C-alpha positions in Angstrom: -5.5 10.4 -5.8 -3.3 7.9 -7.6 -3.6 4.1 -8.1 -0.7 1.7 -8.1 -0.9 -1.9 -9.3 1.8 -4.0 -7.5 0.4 -7.4 -8.2 3.2 -8.2 -10.7 5.7 -8.0 -7.7 3.9 -10.9 -5.9 5.1 -10.9 -2.3 8.0 -8.5 -2.9 6.0 -5.3 -3.2 6.8 -3.6 0.2 9.8 -1.6 -0.8 8.2 -0.4 -4.0 5.1 0.6 -2.1 7.0 2.8 0.3 9.1 4.2 -2.6 5.9 5.2 -4.4 4.5 6.9 -1.3 7.7 8.9 -0.9 8.2 9.8 -4.5 4.9 9.8 -6.3 2.4 11.2 -3.7 2.2 14.8 -2.6 1.7 15.6 1.1 -1.9 14.7 2.1 -2.5 12.9 -1.3 -4.2 9.5 -1.2 -2.8 6.5 -3.0 -4.5 3.2 -3.7 -2.3 0.1 -3.8 -3.4 -3.2 -5.2 -1.3 -6.3 -4.4 -1.7 -10.1 -4.4 -2.2 -11.4 -0.9 -1.0 -15.1 -1.2 -1.3 -15.4 2.6 -2.7 -12.8 4.9 0.7 -12.0 6.4 1.3 -9.5 3.6 -1.8 -7.6 4.7 -0.6 -7.1 8.2 3.0 -6.4 7.1 1.8 -3.7 4.7 -0.3 -2.1 7.4 2.7 -2.2 9.8 5.0 -0.6 7.2 2.5 2.2 6.5 2.3 3.0 10.2 6.1 2.8 10.7 6.7 5.2 7.8 4.5 7.8 9.5 1.7 7.7 6.9 -2.0 7.0 7.4 -3.7 3.8 6.4 -7.3 4.8 5.5 -8.7 1.5 4.3 -7.7 -2.1 3.7 -10.0 -4.5 2.0 -10.1 -7.6 -0.1 -10.6 -6.7 -3.8 -11.3 -10.2 -5.1 -10.2 -13.8 -4.4 -6.5 -13.1 -4.7 -6.0 -9.4 -4.5 -6.0 -6.8 -1.7 -6.3 -3.0 -1.8 -5.0 -0.6 0.7 -5.7 3.2 0.7 -2.9 5.4 2.1 -2.7 9.1 2.9 0.8 10.6 2.7 1.5 12.4 6.0 5.4 12.6 5.9 7.4 14.6 3.5 
């Protein structure tokens, strides 16, 4: 399991998140991604990107007042 803090990227974290899944996670490994939500569109968009990439979204929850956490299991090599 690896943790990635993407809050510094603000609303431009999507590409980096997919890149990290592809390059830094092994098959069936779980990654925890922390990002700043701004508005809730980023939550849905990140969930959609995970699904489109063929990986599995295990959890999605509000971390604090401005941050969101998603847990992803890599399913595609």
